[in-house]
C-alpha positions as CSV (number, residue, x, y, z in Angstrom):
1,X,100.2,102.5,109.0
2,X,102.7,100.4,107.1
3,X,104.2,100.5,103.6
4,X,101.9,97.6,102.7
5,X,98.9,99.5,104.1
6,X,99.9,102.5,101.9
7,X,100.4,100.6,99.1
8,X,96.9,99.1,99.1
9,X,95.4,102.7,100.0
10,X,97.3,104.2,96.7
11,X,96.3,101.2,94.6
12,X,92.7,101.7,95.6
13,X,92.8,105.5,95.2
14,X,94.4,105.5,91.9
15,X,92.5,102.3,90.6
16,X,95.8,100.2,89.8
17,X,96.9,96.9,90.9
18,X,99.0,96.5,94.2
19,X,102.1,95.7,92.4
20,X,102.1,98.8,90.0
21,X,101.4,101.0,93.2
22,X,104.3,99.4,94.9
23,X,106.4,100.1,92.1
24,X,105.4,103.7,91.8
25,X,105.8,104.1,95.6
26,X,109.3,102.6,95.4
27,X,110.1,104.9,92.5
28,X,109.0,108.0,94.2
29,X,111.0,107.0,97.4
30,X,114.3,106.1,95.3
31,X,113.8,109.5,93.4
32,X,113.4,111.4,96.8
33,X,116.7,110.0,98.1
34,X,118.5,110.8,94.9
35,X,117.2,114.5,95.1
36,X,118.3,114.8,98.7
37,X,121.6,113.4,98.2
38,X,122.6,115.6,95.6
39,X,120.7,118.7,95.8
40,X,119.6,118.9,99.5
41,X,116.1,120.0,99.2
42,X,112.8,118.9,97.7
43,X,109.9,121.1,97.8
44,X,106.2,119.6,97.0
45,X,104.1,122.7,96.8
46,X,101.4,122.2,99.3
47,X,102.5,119.1,100.9
48,X,106.0,120.3,102.5
49,X,109.6,120.4,101.9
50,X,112.6,117.7,102.7
51,X,115.8,119.3,103.5
52,X,119.1,117.9,104.4
53,X,120.9,119.6,107.5
54,X,124.3,119.1,109.0
55,X,124.6,118.2,112.5
56,X,127.6,119.7,114.3
57,X,129.9,117.2,116.5
58,X,128.7,117.4,120.1
59,X,129.2,116.0,123.7
60,X,126.7,113.8,125.0
61,X,126.3,111.3,127.9
62,X,126.1,107.7,128.5
63,X,122.7,107.4,130.2
64,X,123.9,104.2,132.0
65,X,127.2,105.4,133.3
66,X,127.0,109.0,133.1
67,X,130.4,109.0,130.8
68,X,130.6,111.7,128.5
69,X,131.1,110.7,124.7
70,X,131.5,112.4,121.5
71,X,128.5,112.1,119.1
72,X,130.0,112.9,115.7
73,X,128.8,115.2,113.0
74,X,126.2,113.8,110.8
75,X,123.5,114.7,108.3
76,X,119.9,114.6,109.0
77,X,116.8,115.0,106.9
78,X,114.2,117.6,108.3
79,X,110.8,117.9,106.9
80,X,108.6,120.9,107.0
81,X,104.9,120.8,106.3
82,X,103.4,122.6,103.9
83,X,100.1,125.0,104.4
84,X,97.7,122.4,102.7
85,X,98.7,119.3,104.7
86,X,98.7,121.4,108.0
87,X,95.1,122.4,107.3
88,X,94.3,119.0,106.2
89,X,95.6,117.6,109.6
90,X,94.0,120.3,111.6
């Protein structure tokens, strides 16, 4: 599913125009980004938890040459689904 498909589905379910649905979806995405960059954790009860975690610097291998390379430390976003989402999928 693409973002356009999601916008159409939200617009249909909420009874709003696609433009309003896209605006709402963009506002939601921006809000999630802001919360994760400042707070590091966002919990949507029943849906799941988004959390920023630190990845340590590590050594990897270039698959083409076999040469060892250093992979720098970084931050990644992890998602843990909530019970209601797990139940809906299963």
